[in-house]
C-alpha positions as CSV (number, residue, x, y, z in Angstrom):
1,M,-4.9,-89.3,-70.1
2,K,-8.3,-87.6,-70.2
3,N,-9.5,-89.6,-67.2
4,Y,-6.4,-88.5,-65.2
5,W,-7.3,-84.8,-65.7
6,L,-11.0,-85.5,-65.0
7,I,-10.1,-87.2,-61.7
8,L,-7.7,-84.5,-60.8
9,F,-10.2,-81.8,-61.5
10,C,-13.0,-83.5,-59.5
11,G,-10.7,-84.2,-56.6
12,S,-9.6,-80.5,-56.4
13,I,-13.2,-79.4,-56.4
14,L,-14.1,-81.8,-53.7
15,F,-11.1,-80.8,-51.7
16,T,-11.8,-77.0,-51.9
17,S,-15.5,-77.4,-51.2
18,C,-14.7,-79.2,-47.9
19,D,-12.3,-76.4,-47.0
20,F,-15.0,-73.8,-47.5
21,R,-17.3,-75.6,-45.1
22,R,-14.5,-75.9,-42.6
23,K,-13.8,-72.2,-42.8
24,G,-17.5,-71.4,-42.5
25,K,-17.7,-73.6,-39.3
26,I,-14.7,-71.9,-37.8
27,A,-16.2,-68.4,-38.6
28,D,-19.5,-69.5,-37.0
29,D,-17.7,-70.8,-33.9
30,M,-15.8,-67.5,-33.6
31,D,-19.1,-65.5,-34.0
32,A,-20.7,-67.6,-31.2
33,A,-17.7,-67.0,-29.0
34,N,-17.7,-63.3,-29.7
35,E,-21.4,-63.1,-29.0
36,K,-20.9,-64.9,-25.7
37,A,-18.1,-62.5,-24.7
38,M,-20.2,-59.5,-25.7
39,Q,-23.1,-60.7,-23.5
40,Q,-20.8,-61.1,-20.6
41,A,-19.2,-57.7,-21.2
42,M,-22.7,-56.1,-21.2
43,K,-23.3,-57.4,-17.7
44,D,-20.1,-55.8,-16.5
45,T,-20.9,-52.1,-16.5
46,T,-18.3,-49.4,-16.6
47,A,-18.1,-45.6,-16.6
48,V,-17.5,-43.2,-19.5
49,V,-16.7,-39.5,-19.7
50,V,-17.3,-37.8,-23.0
51,T,-15.1,-34.8,-23.6
52,D,-17.9,-32.8,-25.3
53,S,-21.2,-34.3,-26.3
54,I,-22.4,-31.3,-28.3
55,F,-20.5,-30.1,-31.4
56,N,-21.5,-26.8,-33.0
57,F,-20.2,-26.8,-36.6
58,G,-21.2,-23.2,-37.2
59,T,-22.4,-22.1,-40.6
60,I,-21.8,-24.2,-43.7
61,K,-22.9,-24.2,-47.3
62,Q,-25.7,-26.6,-48.3
63,G,-24.2,-29.9,-49.5
64,A,-21.1,-29.7,-47.3
65,L,-20.1,-32.7,-45.2
66,V,-19.4,-32.2,-41.5
67,E,-17.2,-34.8,-39.8
68,H,-16.5,-34.8,-36.1
69,N,-15.0,-37.2,-33.6
70,F,-16.7,-37.3,-30.2
71,V,-13.8,-38.2,-27.9
72,F,-14.5,-40.2,-24.7
73,K,-12.6,-42.0,-22.0
74,N,-13.4,-45.3,-20.2
75,T,-13.1,-44.2,-16.6
76,G,-14.4,-47.4,-15.1
77,N,-12.7,-50.7,-14.3
78,K,-14.2,-52.9,-17.0
79,P,-13.9,-52.8,-20.8
80,L,-16.4,-50.5,-22.6
81,V,-18.2,-52.4,-25.4
82,F,-20.7,-51.4,-28.0
83,P,-23.2,-54.2,-28.7
84,E,-24.7,-52.4,-31.7
85,N,-24.1,-49.5,-34.0
86,P,-25.0,-46.0,-32.8
87,R,-28.3,-44.7,-34.3
88,A,-28.7,-41.2,-35.7
89,S,-31.9,-39.1,-35.8
90,C,-31.9,-39.2,-39.6
91,G,-30.2,-40.9,-42.6
92,C,-28.1,-37.8,-43.3
93,T,-26.0,-38.5,-40.2
94,V,-23.8,-41.6,-40.1
95,P,-22.1,-42.5,-36.8
96,T,-19.3,-45.1,-36.5
97,K,-18.4,-46.9,-33.2
98,P,-15.1,-48.4,-32.2
99,E,-14.8,-52.0,-33.4
100,K,-12.9,-53.3,-30.4
101,P,-13.6,-52.8,-26.6
102,V,-12.1,-49.7,-25.0
103,F,-10.2,-50.8,-22.0
104,P,-10.1,-48.9,-18.6
105,G,-8.2,-45.7,-18.9
106,D,-8.1,-45.7,-22.7
107,T,-9.5,-42.9,-24.9
108,A,-11.4,-43.5,-28.1
109,F,-14.0,-41.7,-30.3
110,I,-17.3,-42.0,-32.1
111,K,-17.0,-40.6,-35.6
112,V,-20.1,-38.8,-36.9
113,V,-20.5,-37.6,-40.5
114,F,-23.4,-35.3,-41.4
115,N,-24.3,-34.6,-45.0
116,S,-26.1,-31.2,-45.4
117,A,-27.4,-31.9,-48.9
118,N,-31.1,-30.8,-49.2
119,K,-31.0,-29.2,-45.7
120,M,-31.5,-25.5,-44.9
121,G,-31.5,-23.3,-41.8
122,H,-30.7,-24.4,-38.3
123,V,-30.3,-28.1,-37.8
124,T,-29.9,-30.4,-34.7
125,K,-28.8,-34.0,-35.3
126,K,-28.7,-36.5,-32.5
127,V,-26.9,-39.8,-32.1
128,T,-27.7,-42.4,-29.6
129,V,-24.9,-44.7,-28.5
130,Y,-25.5,-48.2,-27.1
131,S,-22.8,-49.5,-24.6
132,N,-22.3,-51.1,-21.2
133,A,-21.7,-47.6,-19.6
134,S,-23.6,-46.8,-16.5
135,P,-24.9,-44.2,-16.4
136,S,-25.7,-44.5,-20.1
137,F,-23.5,-43.1,-22.8
138,P,-24.7,-39.5,-23.3
139,Q,-26.5,-38.5,-26.4
140,L,-24.2,-36.9,-29.0
141,V,-25.5,-33.8,-30.8
142,L,-24.4,-31.9,-33.9
143,V,-25.9,-28.4,-34.3
144,G,-25.3,-25.6,-36.8
145,D,-26.7,-23.5,-39.6
146,I,-26.9,-24.3,-43.3
147,E,-26.9,-21.6,-46.0
148,E,-28.0,-21.9,-49.5
149,N,-25.1,-22.8,-51.9
150,K,-25.1,-20.0,-54.5
């Protein structure tokens, strides 16, 4: 009876380990296909119009979070894709891009969160967006003033 349980246990381990490798190969194949599709999409440029590329958040207290969605529209005739994450001018600003392509005529947004902790006075934070837009996606800017939190 002990041998039966041992064989059953070893067989289940063998079966599940094979399944993990198969899932890993499927994921690798999907990543390769997605990469190829992204490379092709980057060759197909499109046009974009950003509703407002500068956001003035006014005056806030030190330590407050500012969150803003920069809205844009794909005005071209090809899908708008983002091959890498947008980059902010400092670590206190975190931009988030759309995960899926933005199709012609569709509207989407780049979400930007700014943390004003340890900041004072007038600030300007810039975000560079990488896409297949031509001309390039305009730089996104957050500006405002930070007061001491009393």
